[in-house]
N, C-alpha and C positions, 0 to 999 in steps of 0.2 A: 504492498499500499503506499503511495505517495504522501508526501509531506500534507499536499492539500489536501488527501484523502485524511490523515491522520486527524487534522485539526479540525475538519468538517465531524468526525465521530465524536472528537474530544467535546467540540461544543454543542452537539446532538444529547451527549451523554450529562453535559453540564445542565443542558435546558431539560432535561427530564428529571436529574437530581432537583434542580429549582422546583421546576412544576409539584414535585412529589413532597416538597418541602411547602411550597403554596398551599396545598392541599391540605396537608397536614395541620397547619397553622391556621385555616378556615374551619377544618374539623374540630380543631381544639377551641376555637371561638365560640363555633356552635356550642359544643357540650356545655362551655362555660356559661353562655348566654342562655341555653335551655335550662342548665341546673339554676341560675340564678332565678329566670322568670318563673320555672316551675315553684319558687318559693316564694313567689310575690305574694304579700298578703299574708305571708304564716310566717306570724313574729316568731322568733327565735327559730326558724328554719322548721318547722316540724307542726306547729299546732295552729288550728284556724277556727274558730267558733263561727257556729252558724248563726246568719242575721236574723233567723226567726225563731222563735222556740216555740215547743207545740205543748199541747195540754195531754198529760196522763190521766186516762181513765182507769178505775177498778182500784184497787186498794192498795198502796195509797194513790188519792189523785192530787196531782200538782203541778207545775209548770216543770216543763222537763228540757234544760239546755243540752245541746251537742256540741261536740268539737271533734273535727276531724284530726287524724294523726299519722303523719307520713309514716310509709314503712320503717325508714332509716331511725326515725324516733324510738318508733315501737320498739326495734330490735335494741336499741341502746339501753332504754331503760328497763325493758322486761328483763334484760340479762343482766342487769346490775341489782344485786340488794340495797345496795345505798341510795338507789332512786324510786321514785314511785309516782303515778300520775293523781292528781286529785282534781275537786272543784270546789270553789268557793262560790257560795251564793247569797245574796242579801238584797234588802231594799236597794233600789235605786240611789234612794236619798241618801244611804250611806257611802256610797261611791261618791259621790258629788261634795261631801262634807270633807273627804280626805286627798280631791282630787287636786293634784299641784301644779297641773296644767303643761306637765313635762308629757312627751310621746309615750305611748304604749311600751315601747321596748325600757325607757327609765324609769317605770314605776314600780314599786313594788308593795303591791296591793295588801296583803298578809301583814307584812309590819307594819306598815301605815295604819291599818286598823287597830292593830295591837298598841300602837302609840297612844291612840286617844281612847283606848279600852272600848273600841267598835265591834260589836258581838255581830258575827257571820256563820252561816250553816257551813261546815267543814267537813266534805266529803272525800276520805284520804282512801289510798289505794286502791283505786277503780282499775280495774282491767279492761282496755278496750277489747271490742270484738272486731272482727274483719268483715269489709263492706266490699263485694264480688260483683263484677259483672256478669251479664247473665252467660256466658260462656266459662264461668266460674274463675276466670284470673282478677287477682288480687286489684282494689283499686285505693282502698285505703282501710284505715283504722278508725272505728268510734268509740267515742266517750260519752256516756249520757250520766246527767245527773237532774235527780227531781226534787224540788223542794216542796215539802206537803202541806195541806191546808190544817195544820194540827199547831206548830208553833207561832203564825200567824192567822189570826183570823180576819183580818181585812181583805177581801176578795177582790177590792179594789187598787191594793198595793202592787206597786211595779216592783219586781225583781229582774238582778241582773246575774248571770252565771259568768264565769270565768276560768276557763282551766288552765292549771299549772304542772309543772316537773319539779317535785321537792328532792333535791340532793341533800344528805346527810355525808357530814366529812369530819369524824370526831364529834366536834361540841359544835363544830359550824354547819348551820343549815341554810340554803340559799332557794331561790324558786327563781323558774323562769316561767313565763305567762302568755297566754294563747291570745292572741290578737283578732278583729274582726276583720273583714274584707278590705281593700283597701278602698279608700272615701266613706266609709261607712263608720260613724261616730258610735263608740259603745253604748251612747246615752240615747239611741235611738234603738236600742236592742234590750230594751227592759220591758217586760211584760206582766201583765196582772193576770190573774185566775180567771175574772171578767172578761176580759177584753178575749182570752183564749176561746173561752166557753161562748162567745157571743160569736166569735169567728167560726169555730165548728158548727153553731147552729145554722148561720147562714149558709155553710158549704152544705149542711143537709139538705137544706129547703131548695138552695140556688143550685146547686150543682149534682145535687142526687148523691151526694157521699154516703153511703149507709153508716148508720149508727144505730146500736141495739135499743130495745125501748128502756134498757136499766141506762144506757148511756146516756140518752135524751131526757131522763128524768135526773139525773145528775148534773148535767148541763144548766137545764132550765133551773135548779135548784140554786146553781153558784149565781146564775144572772139575778134571780130574784133576792138572793142575800145581798149581792152588790147593789142594787136599788135602796133598800132598808139601810145599809149602812151609808151610802152616800148622803143619804137623809138623815143624817146624825144619828140614828139608833144604834145603842152599844152592841146590841144583838140582832140577829135577822129574825124575822116572823115568818110564818107559814101561810102567809095570806095571797101566797101566788102574786109577789107584784111584779109590775110590769113596765118596761119603760115607757116613759112619756116622749114620743115621738111627734114632731109636727115638722112638715115639708113648708119649704119656704112658696111653694106652687103647688097646687093639685091638676090645674090645666094650664097649658100656656101656649100661645100663636107663635109661633116665627117665620121669619122669612127663610129663604135658599140660602145657606153658608153662613148666617147668624148662629149664634151660642149664646147658652143661659146656663148659668153655673145655676144646679140645683141644691140647695144647703137643708142640711138636716138639722133640725134642734134637738136634744135629748135632755132628760135629767142633766143638773150642774154635778160636776166631779166625776163625770164618768167617761172613761174614755172608749169610745163603741166602734167594733169596726162595722164599714159598711160596705156591701157589695151592691153594684149596681147592673140593671141588666134591660136592653132594648126589645120588645116585641119585634121592631122590625127594622134592622139596623138600616135598610135601603132608605128608610124615610129620615129616621134620626139616631144618630150615634150618639153613645153615652160611653164617659171616660172619667173617672174619679169624679163623678158627681157634673161633668161639665157636657152639657149636651149642644151637638152641631147639628142642626137641619140639613139635609141633604137632598131630597125627593118632596115633590107634594105629596100629602097623603096625613095620616095618622098613625103615629107609635104610643103603645104606653112604655113608659120607664119605670121599670120596679126598683124599688130601694128595699134592700134587706138591713132588716137591722135585730140582732140576735134571734135570727130565723125568723121574724115577723115582716111580712111583705107590707110595703107602702106605696102608693102607686100616683103615678103624675100623665094625665094623657097631653101630648103632644101634638098640636095640629100644623104641618109644614105649609105654608102657601108657598105660589110662585111668586118670585120679585115684580111681577107684572101689577099682581092681586092689589 
């Protein structure tokens, strides 16, 4: 091979080597970015609180908080006798009292609570369970903690749950806390028994979600108790109290493309979940209470409040009429 051929071969080899290095660098970058983005929203690289709580029916009944645990963190904790998972649960007002304004990563909720003798429910040494895809592959692990309606009788009291990993190193004890998804404030994630019961009753009526007769009795009792307690009674009664619900309109005429916010007034001090539905979205759409007129005709807008339906008749006229 002549010198030209050798030089050309060397250049080709060098080009291949550089290309492989570039591919390797890009691949490494992708791996790093993927790993970084995979943890986005997972405070301490492994725990993410669900932004919505659920109500646990049966015995005990309570507000259930859930947290997703990444497999790496699960293996780290479950394989170490000095580490454990737990969830602290307390009324939202307690968290607000000790909130320093720092980012979630910089807060130490448990020790802050202890400094001011603030009481909280501590569920220690909880073991997560595996959550899998339909094909059986592992998705993540999940941790659940429930605050029961025993310690706190006020069904309107909003609770917040935050999961943690506790590490014991001799006499030193430290905590790492789960966070909520990016852009979601922990203050938005506190729920009461009454709110969740109302939400469940709405789902039962509006979305045909199945609840047993026993469950429905339990949910309605929570609602009834919340009305009594919101009205200043120290103990709930058994008089089947109901929400007093008033719509800002029961009939409304709109022009095409015109909007109207259908507002709902209820008893004071009650945070009530609402669910809206239009009988004919082609005529009138509704989202979060805002009705948009689409085409001439009539449509019934239903508002479900703790499982009770309230209606507003919408008439849509053409722009010329």
